[in-house]
Backbone as CSV, one residue per row, in Angstrom:
resi,resn,N_x,N_y,N_z,CA_x,CA_y,CA_z,C_x,C_y,C_z
1,UNK,17.377,-14.009,-1.965,18.249,-12.924,-3.121,17.123,-12.225,-3.663
2,UNK,17.351,-10.827,-3.714,16.652,-9.928,-4.491,16.627,-10.465,-5.959
3,UNK,15.575,-10.084,-6.723,15.660,-10.365,-8.097,15.469,-9.115,-8.738
4,UNK,16.335,-8.814,-9.555,16.066,-7.607,-10.584,16.097,-7.904,-11.901
5,UNK,15.073,-7.167,-12.385,14.565,-7.494,-14.162,14.950,-6.198,-14.741
6,UNK,15.459,-6.196,-15.855,15.754,-5.150,-16.574,14.997,-5.276,-17.912
7,UNK,14.336,-4.394,-18.217,13.670,-4.322,-19.605,14.061,-3.187,-20.439
8,UNK,14.423,-3.212,-21.616,14.716,-2.093,-22.606,13.878,-2.363,-23.807
9,UNK,13.116,-1.147,-24.153,12.157,-1.360,-25.317,11.146,-2.573,-25.076
10,UNK,10.711,-2.759,-23.794,9.596,-3.911,-23.650,10.565,-5.320,-23.838
11,UNK,11.917,-5.348,-24.145,12.394,-6.447,-23.885,13.217,-6.835,-22.952
12,UNK,12.885,-8.059,-22.315,13.724,-8.561,-21.017,15.135,-8.584,-21.277
13,UNK,16.131,-7.969,-20.615,17.584,-8.297,-20.926,18.051,-9.128,-19.671
14,UNK,18.717,-10.477,-20.072,19.039,-11.264,-18.845,20.198,-10.886,-18.295
15,UNK,20.174,-10.911,-16.958,20.995,-10.532,-16.007,21.566,-11.625,-15.109
16,UNK,23.078,-11.724,-15.125,23.529,-12.782,-14.364,23.376,-12.203,-12.880
17,UNK,23.570,-13.118,-11.935,23.431,-12.771,-10.422,24.245,-11.705,-9.865
18,UNK,25.251,-11.640,-10.503,26.155,-10.356,-10.122,25.765,-9.215,-10.434
19,UNK,25.328,-9.101,-11.888,24.514,-7.866,-12.075,23.341,-7.730,-11.648
20,UNK,22.611,-8.511,-11.144,21.299,-8.436,-10.553,21.562,-7.831,-9.051
21,UNK,22.627,-8.301,-8.190,22.942,-7.819,-7.035,23.495,-6.262,-7.202
22,UNK,24.261,-6.081,-8.243,24.756,-4.753,-8.315,23.774,-3.828,-8.547
23,UNK,22.857,-3.910,-9.472,21.889,-3.059,-9.810,20.907,-2.916,-8.358
24,UNK,20.692,-3.991,-7.631,19.790,-3.812,-6.565,20.470,-3.148,-5.506
25,UNK,21.851,-3.226,-5.330,22.485,-2.518,-4.173,22.645,-0.977,-4.516
26,UNK,22.756,-0.517,-5.907,22.805,0.772,-6.398,21.526,1.565,-6.074
27,UNK,20.593,1.041,-6.489,19.158,1.437,-6.040,19.020,1.576,-4.878
28,UNK,18.945,0.451,-3.946,18.874,0.602,-2.570,19.668,1.535,-1.838
29,UNK,21.083,1.654,-2.193,21.904,2.769,-1.827,21.309,4.175,-1.906
30,UNK,20.799,4.502,-3.197,20.171,5.735,-3.552,18.768,5.956,-2.697
31,UNK,18.060,4.803,-2.471,16.963,5.127,-1.717,17.013,5.300,-0.357
32,UNK,17.967,4.618,0.320,18.456,4.806,1.752,18.724,6.394,2.052
33,UNK,19.224,6.932,1.008,19.566,8.340,1.245,18.748,9.499,0.615
34,UNK,17.546,9.033,0.386,16.580,9.717,-0.006,15.335,9.897,0.912
35,UNK,14.958,11.314,1.362,13.880,11.288,2.369,12.481,10.733,1.711
36,UNK,11.556,10.514,2.733,10.316,10.184,2.379,10.253,8.664,1.755
37,UNK,11.535,7.864,1.854,11.424,6.562,1.365,11.168,5.792,2.655
38,UNK,10.190,4.715,2.497,9.943,3.817,3.852,11.037,3.210,3.960
39,UNK,11.373,2.668,5.348,12.554,1.610,5.595,12.464,0.397,5.235
40,UNK,11.156,-0.149,4.977,10.628,-1.462,4.717,10.217,-1.248,3.188
41,UNK,11.194,-1.746,2.302,11.099,-1.724,1.048,10.727,-2.982,0.550
42,UNK,9.618,-3.312,-0.220,9.104,-4.624,-0.548,9.693,-4.784,-2.167
43,UNK,9.127,-3.654,-2.948,9.125,-3.729,-4.352,9.796,-2.139,-4.741
44,UNK,10.351,-2.268,-6.013,10.704,-0.956,-6.292,10.531,-1.129,-8.025
45,UNK,9.868,-0.058,-8.535,9.618,0.166,-10.058,10.365,1.479,-10.258
46,UNK,11.141,1.268,-11.469,11.765,2.659,-12.010,11.690,2.491,-13.299
47,UNK,10.888,3.707,-14.122,10.943,3.844,-15.447,11.606,4.993,-15.676
48,UNK,12.425,4.871,-16.882,13.232,5.908,-17.392,12.858,5.971,-18.968
49,UNK,12.228,7.276,-19.376,11.880,7.547,-21.000,12.893,8.366,-21.279
50,UNK,13.492,8.015,-22.222,14.544,8.686,-23.012,14.085,9.272,-24.418
């Protein structure tokens, strides 16, 4: 099972399995439709600065 970790302001936010799966599936779906992303993805890191 994929592991998704959410941190906000450097504080880890606990995610239930359902939320981890949802976050993982959303990001994987986005990446599968993006050119230049390798098919075999092992790790993904996303940083959003607001």
